[in-house]
N, C-alpha and C positions, 0 to 999 in steps of 0.2 A: 519368554518370547525368543524367536530365532533371529539370526542376523538379517534374513530377508524381511521379517516383520518390522524390525527396527528401520531398515532401509526404506521400506514403503511409507512408514510413519514419518520418517525424516523428509522424504520427497513431498509428502502431503503437506506437512507444516511449512516446508520451504516454498511450496507453491503459493501458500497464503502470503508469506513474506515477499515473494516475487511480485504478486499482484499489487501489494501495498507499495513496494519499492518502485514499481513502474510509475506510480503517481509522483513520488519524490523526484525521480530522475527526469520525468518530462518537465515538471515545473522548473527544476534547476537548469536543465538543458536549454530551455527557452527563455525563462525570466531571469536566470542566474541568481536565484534565491531559493532558500530552503523553507518549506512550509511545515514547521514543526507542529502545527495544529492538525496535520493530516491524520495522525493516529486517532484523534478524538472524533473525526468524521466517521471512522470505522465504528466506534461506539454508538454514535447517533444513528447510523444506518441499521445496526442491530436492534436498537430500541424501537425504531420505526417499524421494522418487521414484526417484532414482538407485539407492539400495540395494534398493528393492523390485523394480525391473526387472532389475538386474544380478545381485543375490545371491539374491533370493527367486523370480525368474523370473515375476513377475506381469506381465500385459499392461499397457500404458501407462495405459489408462483406470482400471483397478483400482488401479494405483500412485498415480494422482492422487487418487483417493478416500481411500486410506490416508493420504496426506500431508495432505489436508484435515481428516480426523478427528484425526490426530496434532497438527497445529498448533492446531486448535480446543481440544483438551485442554490443550495447552501454554499457550495464551492464558489459559484459566481458572486454571491453576496460577500463572502469573505475576501475574495480578490478585489472587488470594486470598492468596498468600504474600508478594509483594513490595510491592504497592501498597495493598491494602485497609487494612492497619494504619496507613498514613500519611495516608489521605484526610481523616480527621476532625481531626487535630491538627497534622500536620506542615506546614512551609512549602513553598512551591513549589520552593525550592532543594533541600530534602531529597528531594522527589519526583524532581527532575531528576537528582540524584546517584544515587538508586536506579535510575532508568531506565538511566543510563550503566553502572552496575554490572551490571545484568541483561544489557545488551548485551555487555559484556566476558565475562561468564560464558558466554553462549551461544556466542560466538566461540571461547573456550578449550575448551569441551566438544567443539565440532566439530574443533578442532585435535587434541585427544587421541584422538578416535575415527577421524578420517579423515586426519589429518596435514596438512601445509602444502602438499602438492603440488596443482597445478592439474589437476582432472579434466575430461575432455572429456564434456560432457553431450549425450547423444543426444536429439534432438528427439522429443517424444511426440505431435506434431501429425500426424495422418494425412491432412490435406488437401493435395492437390497444388497446386503453383503455377499461377497463371493467366498466360498470355502474351497480351498485347494489342499493338495498333498494329504488327502485322507483326513482332513480336519485339523491338520497341524498349522495351516496357514489361513488366516481370515483377513480378507481385504474389505474394509468397511465401505458402505456406499458413500459416506462423506469423503473418504480418501479418493475414491474413483472420480467423483464429481469435481473435487478440488483440483486434482491433477489435470483432468481434461479441460476444466475451465481455464486454468492457467495457460495451457498450451494454445487453446483457441484465442484467448485474449492476446497472448503474445503475437501470434500470427496475424490476427486481425488488426492489431495496433500497428504492426510493422507495415502491413499493406496500406493502411490508412495514411501513415506518415509519408510513404514513398509514392503512392498512386493518386491520392486525392488532392484537390486544389488547396483545401484547408491544411492538409499535411505539408504540402510544399511551402505554404506560407509560414508554418511553424519552423521548418528548416531554415527559411530565409531569416526569420526573426532571431533564431538561435545563433546564426552567423554574424549578423550585423543589424541591430534595430534601426539605426539611422538610415542605412541603405534600403532596408525593407520599407521604411516609411516613404522614402523618395520614390520607390517603385509602386506606390499606391496601396500597399498592404496596411490594413487596419491592425496596428501593433497591439493596441489595448484589447481589441476584440479577439485577437489570436491568443494573447495571454489568458484572457478570460475563458476561452474555449479549452485551453490546456488545464486550467483549474477545474473546469467542469468535468472533463474526462477523468482526471485524477480522482476527483471526489466520487464519481460514479463507480470507478474501480474500487475505491475504499468501501463503498456500500456492499459491493459483491464480496470483498474480502471479509468484512464484518460478519456477514451471514455465514460464510463458509467456516470462519474461525469459531463462531459461537455454536455452529452445528456440530463441529468436531469436539469442541471443549465447552460443554453446555452450561456456562454460567455467564452472567452479565451484570456488571456494575458500571457506575460512571467513570471508572478508571480502567475499564477493560481494554481500551485501545492504546493506553499509554505505552506499556512495555512492547507490545507487538509493533507499534509505530517506531519506537527507537530501534528495535532489532531490524526492522525493514530498512531504516536509514543506514544501519551498518551493512546490510546486504547490498544496498545501492552503492555505497562506498567500496565495498568488497569487489563488486563486479565492475565498477567504473562509473561513477555518477555522471549522468548525462547520456549514458548508453543504454538503450532499451534491451538489447541482448545481454548486456552486462548485468542489469537488474534481474533478469531471468536467471542467469547463471549464479549470481551472487545469492539470490534468495534460496535456490535449491541447495547450494552448498552449505549455506548457513543453517538451514533446517536440518540437513543430515548431520552436520557437526553438533548441533544442539541435542538431537535425539541420541546420537551415539555417546555424547558426553554424559548425558543423564544415565544411559544404560551401563556404560563401562567404566566411568570415572566417578561421578557423584552428581546426584540430582540437585544438591544444594549448590554445586559449583557450576552448573550448566550456564547460567547467565554470565558468570565471570569468564567462562571459556569463550562465549560469544564475543564479549567485549575485548578479550585478549586477542581474538582474531583480528578485530579492528585495529588494535595497536600494532600488531605485527605487519598488517597490510600497509598501514600508514608509514611504517619505518622502511619496509622492503620495497614496496611499489605504491607510492602515494596516490597515483592516478587509478589504482584498481586494476583488475584483470584485463578489461577491455578499454580502460580509459586512455585518453591521449594527452600528451603534454601540449599545452598551449603557450606559445611564446608571445609575450607582449612586444609590440613594435613601438619604438620610441621615435 
């Protein structure tokens, strides 16, 4: 493969990481917590699409919509049942333990329903591949749709946050929950909406990921979820443009690491990037230092 092919594959993979990282960064930016079960929502979304297409006979586009609705509802349930009771009184450690518990719960539910076998995921992307440079360069339909989807989601989410009433409420809650509550903003509802949007994005990411890498197990979302968290930290967690930039850069780093260094070392390279960023610039590329007032 050529340098350009590796770059396109890296941007495509990075676009998936960016979509997932947007969910992480929104939840952290508004609720000031990390939803480590987010990666498993990706897996649930992919299973819903597979079941809707193979068992219910739905067309791919309808199956994706079903997955988005299902994961949106799942995100709201996770927030209201698992996280909301902890936000006011519990420590960050308790929230982290709860997130890990929810993650294991989702994985084991998938194991009970679908088993541990690896399923072959049929791509739901209807776009044909594009062949360039006399056949030397092929851009898959999955890569095209993934990159375009990431850009559209990024632009749409940015406009939603800055132009809509709900988005303005999110910004207010992210700045000061107490003041937002005094202004009449439904803080719990705003946080639930954030989880809902993040989970909907996770469903889209799961479909795109499994379309490009067509295998599905109950653990499919675990590693991409962790890498997307790295991407969110890389770009500056809490920053929507930062999640976009961090995801793209991480995808490119991973693909080039596999191509030019070692495929076995690719994951180590990704986590090495996280360590370097935390040492050199702990707030990430676009993150801001927040000074606590005493």
